[in-house]
C-alpha positions in Angstrom: -53.2 -95.3 -20.0 -53.4 -91.6 -21.6 -55.4 -89.0 -21.2 -57.2 -89.5 -24.7 -58.5 -93.2 -23.5 -61.8 -93.3 -21.6 -61.4 -96.4 -19.2 -65.2 -97.5 -18.4 -64.7 -100.0 -14.8 -67.8 -102.7 -13.5 -70.3 -101.5 -11.6 -70.6 -103.5 -8.3 -72.4 -102.9 -5.3 -72.4 -99.6 -6.0 -69.5 -98.9 -6.6 -66.7 -98.3 -10.1 -63.5 -100.8 -10.0 -61.6 -102.0 -12.2 -61.9 -105.8 -13.3 -60.1 -107.8 -10.5 -57.3 -109.4 -13.6 -56.7 -106.0 -14.9 -57.2 -107.3 -17.9 -58.9 -104.5 -20.6 -60.5 -105.1 -24.1 -59.7 -101.3 -26.6 -63.6 -100.1 -27.4 -63.8 -98.3 -30.9 -65.3 -95.8 -32.4 -66.9 -96.7 -35.5 -67.0 -93.7 -37.2 -63.0 -93.4 -37.3 -61.8 -96.6 -36.7 -59.4 -95.6 -33.9 -59.6 -97.4 -30.6 -61.5 -94.2 -28.3 -61.4 -96.3 -24.9 -60.9 -99.2 -22.7 -63.3 -101.7 -21.4 -62.6 -104.8 -18.4 -62.1 -107.6 -19.8 -63.8 -109.4 -16.4 -63.2 -112.8 -15.4 -66.0 -115.6 -13.3 -64.4 -113.9 -10.3 -65.6 -110.7 -11.6 -69.1 -112.6 -11.9 -68.4 -114.1 -8.4 -68.2 -110.8 -7.2 -71.4 -109.4 -8.8 -73.8 -112.2 -7.5 -72.7 -112.1 -3.9 -73.3 -108.3 -3.9 -76.7 -109.6 -5.3 -77.2 -112.0 -2.9 -76.7 -109.5 0.0 -79.0 -107.3 -1.5 -81.8 -109.6 -2.2 -84.0 -110.1 0.8 -84.2 -106.2 1.2 -84.9 -105.4 -2.2 -86.9 -108.4 -2.7 -89.3 -107.0 0.3 -89.1 -103.0 -0.7 -92.9 -101.9 -0.8 -93.9 -101.6 -4.7 -94.6 -97.8 -3.6 -91.0 -97.3 -2.9 -89.9 -99.6 -6.3 -91.5 -97.3 -8.3 -90.4 -94.4 -7.1 -86.6 -95.2 -7.7 -87.7 -96.4 -11.2 -89.5 -93.7 -12.4 -85.8 -91.3 -10.2 -83.7 -93.6 -12.7 -86.0 -93.1 -15.6 -86.1 -89.2 -15.1 -82.2 -88.8 -14.8 -81.9 -90.5 -18.5 -83.6 -88.4 -19.6 -81.9 -85.2 -18.1 -79.3 -86.2 -19.7 -80.4 -86.8 -23.3 -78.0 -85.3 -25.4 -75.1 -86.8 -23.3 -76.2 -90.0 -23.3 -77.2 -89.5 -27.2 -73.3 -88.3 -27.9 -72.1 -91.1 -26.1 -74.2 -93.6 -27.3 -73.3 -92.7 -31.2 -69.9 -92.1 -30.4 -69.6 -96.1 -29.3 -71.8 -97.6 -31.7 -71.6 -95.8 -35.0 -75.7 -94.5 -35.3 -76.4 -91.2 -36.1 -76.9 -89.0 -33.1 -80.3 -87.7 -34.2 -81.4 -91.8 -33.8 -80.2 -91.5 -30.4 -81.8 -88.4 -29.3 -85.1 -89.4 -31.2 -85.6 -92.9 -30.2 -82.8 -95.0 -28.5 -82.3 -92.8 -25.1 -86.0 -91.8 -24.8 -87.2 -95.2 -25.2 -84.4 -96.4 -22.3 -86.2 -93.9 -20.4 -89.5 -95.0 -21.5 -88.6 -98.5 -20.2 -88.1 -97.7 -17.0 -90.9 -95.7 -16.8 -93.4 -97.9 -18.1 -92.5 -100.9 -15.4 -91.8 -98.3 -12.4 -95.6 -97.8 -13.3 -96.5 -101.5 -14.6 -95.4 -103.0 -11.4 -97.7 -101.3 -8.9 -100.8 -102.6 -11.6 -99.1 -106.9 -11.1 -102.3 -108.3 -9.6 -102.2 -111.9 -8.0 -105.0 -114.1 -9.4 -107.9 -115.6 -6.9 -110.1 -118.5 -7.0 -113.1 -119.3 -4.8 -114.2 -123.0 -4.8 -117.6 -123.3 -4.5 -119.0 -125.8 -3.1 -115.5 -127.0 -1.1 -115.0 -124.0 1.3 -111.7 -123.6 -0.2 -109.9 -120.5 -1.7 -107.0 -120.4 -4.3 -104.5 -117.5 -4.5 -101.2 -117.2 -6.3 -98.0 -115.1 -5.2 -95.8 -113.5 -7.8 -92.4 -113.5 -5.7 -89.1 -112.7 -7.6 -86.6 -115.4 -8.8 -83.9 -113.6 -7.1 -80.4 -113.3 -9.0 -81.0 -113.3 -12.9 -78.0 -112.4 -15.4 -79.2 -109.8 -18.3 -76.9 -110.4 -21.7 -77.7 -107.4 -23.9 -76.5 -106.5 -27.9 -74.9 -103.8 -29.4 -77.4 -102.4 -32.4 -79.8 -100.3 -29.7 -77.3 -100.2 -26.5 -79.0 -98.5 -23.1 -82.2 -99.4 -24.9 -82.4 -102.7 -24.9 -80.4 -103.1 -21.3 -82.7 -101.0 -19.8 -85.5 -103.2 -21.6 -84.4 -106.3 -19.4 -82.9 -104.4 -16.4 -86.5 -102.6 -15.8 -88.7 -105.0 -15.3 -86.3 -107.3 -13.8 -85.8 -104.4 -11.0 -89.1 -103.9 -10.7 -90.4 -107.3 -10.1 -87.9 -106.8 -7.1 -84.8 -108.7 -8.4 -81.8 -108.4 -8.0 -79.6 -108.3 -11.9 -76.2 -108.9 -13.1 -76.2 -107.7 -16.4 -73.7 -107.9 -19.1 -73.8 -105.0 -21.8 -72.0 -105.5 -25.2 -68.3 -106.0 -25.5 -69.0 -104.0 -28.8 -70.8 -100.8 -27.3 -70.3 -100.3 -23.5 -70.4 -96.9 -22.5 -74.2 -96.0 -22.0 -74.8 -99.0 -19.3 -71.4 -98.2 -17.9 -73.4 -94.4 -17.3 -76.0 -96.2 -16.1 -74.0 -97.5 -13.0 -74.3 -93.2 -11.8 -77.8 -92.3 -12.6 -78.7 -95.4 -10.6 -77.7 -94.4 -7.6 -78.7 -91.5 -8.3 -81.7 -92.1 -7.7 -81.1 -94.2 -4.6 -81.3 -97.4 -6.4 -79.9 -99.6 -2.7 -76.1 -100.8 -3.7 -76.4 -104.4 -5.0 -79.5 -104.2 -6.6 -77.6 -103.8 -10.1 -74.5 -104.9 -11.0 -72.6 -104.6 -14.7 -70.0 -106.6 -15.2 -68.6 -105.6 -18.7 -66.7 -108.2 -20.5 -66.6 -110.8 -23.9 -69.4 -113.3 -24.5 -67.6 -116.5 -24.4 -66.0 -115.8 -20.6 -67.9 -112.7 -18.8 -71.2 -113.7 -20.8 -70.7 -117.5 -19.5 -69.8 -117.3 -16.2 -72.9 -115.3 -15.7 -74.9 -118.1 -17.7 -73.5 -120.8 -15.9 -73.7 -119.4 -12.3 -75.6 -121.7 -10.3 -77.0 -118.8 -8.0 -78.1 -117.1 -10.9 -81.9 -118.1 -11.8 -82.9 -116.8 -14.9 -80.7 -115.3 -18.2 -82.5 -113.1 -20.8 -80.2 -112.7 -23.5 -80.8 -110.8 -26.6 -78.1 -111.4 -29.8 -76.9 -114.0 -32.7 -79.2 -117.4 -33.4 -75.6 -119.4 -32.4 -75.1 -117.5 -29.3 -78.9 -118.8 -27.8 -78.5 -122.0 -28.5 -75.2 -122.4 -26.7 -77.0 -120.7 -23.5 -80.1 -123.0 -24.2 -77.1 -126.2 -24.2 -75.5 -124.4 -20.6 -78.8 -123.1 -18.8 -81.2 -126.0 -19.8 -80.4 -128.4 -18.2 -79.2 -126.0 -15.0 -83.5 -125.7 -15.2 -83.1 -122.1 -15.6 -85.6 -120.0 -17.0 -84.3 -118.4 -20.2 -85.7 -115.5 -22.5 -83.9 -115.4 -26.3 -84.5 -112.4 -28.7 -82.7 -114.1 -31.2 -82.3 -113.2 -34.4 -84.6 -112.1 -37.6 -85.3 -112.2 -41.8 -88.1 -110.2 -41.6 -90.5 -110.0 -45.1 -92.3 -107.3 -46.4 -95.4 -108.1 -47.9 -96.5 -105.6 -50.4 -100.0 -105.6 -52.2 -100.4 -103.4 -55.3 -104.0 -101.9 -53.2 -102.0 -100.2 -50.4 -101.3 -96.5 -49.7 -98.0 -96.5 -52.3 -96.3 -93.3 -51.0 -96.9 -94.2 -46.8 -95.7 -97.6 -48.1 -92.9 -96.4 -49.8 -91.6 -93.9 -47.1 -92.1 -96.1 -44.0 -90.3 -99.3 -46.5 -87.2 -97.2 -46.9 -87.0 -96.7 -42.9 -88.0 -99.9 -42.2 -84.5 -101.2 -44.5 -81.9 -99.5 -43.3 -82.9 -97.7 -40.1 -80.1 -97.9 -37.4 -78.0 -98.7 -41.1 -80.0 -102.0 -41.2 -78.6 -103.8 -37.9 -82.1 -104.2 -36.0 -83.7 -107.1 -35.6 -87.1 -105.8 -36.6 -85.8 -104.8 -39.7 -87.7 -105.5 -43.1 -84.8 -107.6 -45.2 -86.8 -109.3 -47.2 -89.4 -106.9 -50.0 -91.6 -109.4 -51.6 -94.0 -106.9 -53.9 -97.2 -108.0 -55.8 -96.1 -108.4 -59.9 -98.4 -105.4 -61.4 -96.6 -102.5 -59.2 -93.2 -104.4 -58.9 -91.0 -102.3 -61.5 -92.6 -98.9 -60.5 -91.4 -99.8 -57.2 -88.6 -101.1 -58.4 -87.4 -97.6 -59.8 -89.2 -95.6 -57.1 -87.0 -97.7 -54.1 -83.9 -97.6 -55.9 -83.9 -94.4 -56.3 -84.9 -93.1 -52.6 -82.0 -95.2 -51.4 -79.5 -93.8 -53.4 -80.6 -90.5 -52.0 -80.1 -91.3 -48.2 -77.3 -89.5 -46.9 -74.6 -92.1 -45.2 -71.9 -89.8 -42.9 -70.6 -89.3 -39.9 -72.7 -89.8 -37.6 -72.7 -86.1 -35.6 -74.4 -84.4 -39.1 -77.5 -83.9 -39.0 -77.8 -84.5 -42.8 -76.7 -88.4 -42.2 -79.2 -91.0 -42.6 -77.0 -93.8 -42.4 -73.7 -93.4 -40.1 -71.2 -96.4 -39.1 -71.8 -99.8 -39.2 -70.8 -101.0 -35.6 -67.5 -102.6 -36.2 -64.8 -103.5 -38.3 -65.8 -107.8 -38.3 -69.5 -106.1 -39.0 -68.5 -104.6 -41.9 -66.4 -107.6 -43.2 -69.4 -109.8 -42.6 -72.1 -107.8 -44.5 -69.7 -106.9 -47.3 -69.1 -111.0 -47.7 -72.9 -111.0 -48.3 -73.4 -108.8 -51.1 -69.5 -109.7 -52.4 -71.5 -113.4 -53.4 -74.7 -112.4 -54.4 -73.5 -112.5 -58.7 -72.6 -116.9 -56.8 -75.8 -116.8 -56.0 -77.7 -115.1 -59.6 -78.2 -111.9 -58.1 -78.5 -108.6 -59.8 -76.9 -105.5 -56.9 -80.0 -102.5 -58.2 -77.9 -100.3 -55.9 -74.3 -99.3 -53.2 -72.6 -102.8 -52.5 -69.5 -100.1 -52.1 -67.9 -98.5 -48.1 -68.2 -94.9 -48.6 -65.0 -93.0 -47.3 -66.2 -89.9 -45.2 -63.8 -87.0 -45.7 -61.3 -86.8 -42.2 -63.3 -90.3 -41.1 -61.5 -93.0 -43.7 -61.1 -95.4 -41.5 -64.9 -94.9 -40.6 -67.0 -98.5 -41.4 -68.7 -97.5 -43.5 -71.3 -98.6 -46.1 -73.8 -97.8 -48.8 -77.5 -98.5 -48.8 -77.6 -102.4 -50.7 -80.8 -103.2 -52.8 -80.0 -106.6 -54.4 -83.2 -108.3 -56.7 -83.2 -112.1 -55.7 -84.6 -115.2 -58.8 -84.5 -117.4 -55.2 -86.1 -117.1 -51.8 -84.0 -120.2 -51.3 -80.3 -118.3 -51.9 -78.0 -117.7 -49.1 -79.3 -114.0 -49.4 -82.9 -114.8 -48.5 -81.8 -117.2 -46.3 -79.2 -115.7 -43.6 -79.0 -113.2 -41.5 -76.9 -110.0 -42.2 -78.0 -107.3 -40.3 -76.8 -104.5 -42.5 -77.9 -102.0 -45.0 -78.5 -104.3 -47.2 -82.5 -105.8 -48.4 -83.8 -108.4 -51.4 -86.6 -107.7 -53.6 -88.7 -110.3 -55.8 -92.0 -110.0 -57.1 -95.1 -112.5 -56.8 -98.2 -112.8 -58.6 -100.3 -114.6 -55.7 -100.8 -114.6 -52.2 -100.5 -118.3 -51.5 -97.2 -117.4 -53.5 -96.6 -114.8 -51.0 -97.5 -116.3 -47.6 -94.9 -119.4 -48.7 -91.7 -117.1 -49.1 -92.7 -115.0 -45.8 -93.2 -118.3 -44.2 -89.7 -120.3 -46.1 -87.3 -119.3 -43.3 -85.8 -120.6 -40.1 -87.0 -117.4 -38.7 -89.9 -115.8 -37.4 -89.6 -112.9 -35.4 -91.5 -110.1 -37.6 -93.4 -109.6 -40.5 -94.9 -106.6 -41.9 -97.7 -106.4 -44.5 -99.3 -103.5 -46.9 -102.5 -103.8 -48.1 -105.9 -102.3 -47.4 -107.7 -105.7 -48.1 -109.3 -106.3 -44.4 -110.2 -110.2 -45.6 -106.2 -110.5 -47.1 -105.2 -108.6 -43.6 -107.2 -111.5 -41.7 -105.6 -114.3 -43.4 -101.7 -113.3 -42.9 -102.0 -112.3 -40.0 -103.1 -115.5 -38.7 -100.7 -117.5 -40.8 -97.6 -115.4 -41.1 -95.1 -118.1 -38.9 -93.8 -114.3 -36.7 -94.3 -112.8 -33.1 -95.5 -109.7 -34.4 -97.3 -108.4 -37.3 -97.7 -105.1 -38.6 -100.0 -104.2 -41.2 -99.1 -100.4 -42.9 -96.9 -99.6 -40.5 -93.6 -100.6 -38.8 -92.0 -100.1 -35.8 -95.0 -99.0 -33.7 -94.6 -100.4 -30.2 -96.7 -100.5 -27.3 -95.0 -101.5 -24.1 -98.1 -103.0 -23.6 -97.2 -106.0 -25.7 -95.6 -109.1 -25.9 -92.2 -109.3 -27.9 -90.7 -112.0 -29.4 -90.1 -114.5 -32.3 -91.2 -117.7 -33.3 -89.2 -120.6 -34.4 -84.9 -119.8 -34.4 -86.2 -116.3 -33.9 -86.6 -117.4 -29.9 -88.0 -118.7 -26.4 -90.8 -116.5 -24.9 -91.4 -113.1 -24.2 -91.1 -109.5 -23.5 -93.0 -107.0 -22.4 -96.1 -105.5 -20.4 -97.2 -108.3 -18.4 -95.1 -111.3 -20.3 -91.8 -109.5 -18.7 -93.2 -109.2 -15.0 -94.3 -113.0 -15.3 -90.8 -114.1 -16.7 -88.9 -112.0 -14.0 -91.5 -114.0 -11.2 -91.8 -117.5 -10.4 -95.6 -117.6 -9.7 -96.9 -119.8 -6.2 -100.5 -121.1 -5.5 -101.3 -121.1 -2.2 -104.9 -123.7 -1.2 -107.0 -122.4 1.7 -110.0 -124.4 2.9 -112.2 -123.1 5.6 -115.4 -124.3 8.1 
């Protein structure tokens, strides 16, 4: 262990501890490509200890009053906000995203997740039904499941980590959670915030490690009653194969290949500004990014010219620089994966309009930087339009009719979100009904209300998160029928 390296520890039963195996994984800083710390390579034994801690804590936590649970949740939100700058810098260093983005989006949203569900649980009401003529009343209890597993991704580390654990805790469950091994830092820092907020020991346990070992141990543990996972579709399939025969509840938020449909009657300037953002926010590493741009033929050439000019002006730089619009991609393997899609573009008959090359940032030459890339494609069936790239790469092509645009939008195995730009009300209603996605944004993008259901169709996942949907997922409904004389 060197003084320069940061050793992250597991958070089990309110204590920080090394993995039982004393095995460690390198943690890289994407901005310079250097190892800056180590994280636990946790085993089944670590997960077992976390489950045991949860089992001991569950009877007390599940019977804690809603008011007390809410109070603790709000204190955690306050604790996150009090460390806004510190957590944003940690997130940026761990993930490669600009500090400005972590300051304005990631960390504030993590606090909002706790605050929202801290309030929501106080309004989460059960149902009652009077059976008139039968002298009977039915009422429904919503009971916490017990111990639940939460596994979060690397693109929005604390944001999506808290999006899962906040409703689980609010509903009275105990949690065994695993953040991505690529970006573990802010989840690690959350443990101390939870202790300071008075969260009882064992209610939240954070175990670090690889998906195939630590994650698998969580998914297959018989005492873990539900699994909430956000990540790749292939991993989601594997989790489903493991968990479904064990009759666990599953919430799987998976991949996306989202269409951005632009009609000539849109508010052009607003559309252009938003499309630049929806294409390249967080280096394109958001499952909701509009990675397939379809533009009505009459404005296609104008849009292509204007959009490419705007993209070329985006500054790629070190995440700490205020002028940086794009930071580093999250890891070297991910950078290489994204580059492989770009390099294969000519073979698919596609034309790279701008970008496509690695960027060398002075003094940080080994960082994982990539130019924002725009590719013109000839067919919606090409690999570039069918497979999730998850980087600063968008494709574009024109369409002539509504029917053509809708067909291409739906012609993928994913169905997470879609963005529609038009001022035609009839078209808005038609497309909102017929787009095969869980979310439709009209004349906006990424405008989120935490009360609304979040999730996708087809290979984009199973279930919904957010609002009452999340609290319903993390509870078991029990109907009670009383007949009286």
